[in-house]
C-alpha positions, 0 to 999 in steps of 0.5 A: 719448151726447154728454152722457156724452162731455162729462162724461167730458171735464170729469172728465179736465180737472178731474183734470188741473187737480188734478194741476197744482196738486198738482205746484205744491204739491210744488214749493213744499214742496221749495223751502221745505225745500231753501232752509231747509237751504241757508240754515242750511248757508251760515250755518254754513259760510261766514257771511261770504259769503251765497250762498244768495240765488242758488238762492233767487232762481233757483228762486223765479222758477221757483216763481212761474211754476209757480204762475201756470201751475197756477192759470191766472193768466197776465198775458202769455199769457192765454185772449184771447191764445191765442184771437187767436193761434189765429184768426190761425193758422187765417186764415193757413192758410186763405189759404195753402190758397186761394192754392194752389188 
């Protein structure tokens, strides 16, 4: 029974991971297509002022963070950080419980 539960859990984790990666690629595709359109629109309508850099930059930052999240690359908040924080919170909770008993 335990084995089936672990296999089922791993299946759902893998499925969730695939959905996250698909979401990133959808975001990346929209980013490229929309920004190509904005660049052309900007160059055709007002080539003297290049405003397309702003949405390109803003959305680009979001795409980078989405990619880091989807591919589980976290230079700031990695697995080690998560484990340290969880351990810290559990210890704090344990101390609070002991304090009130």
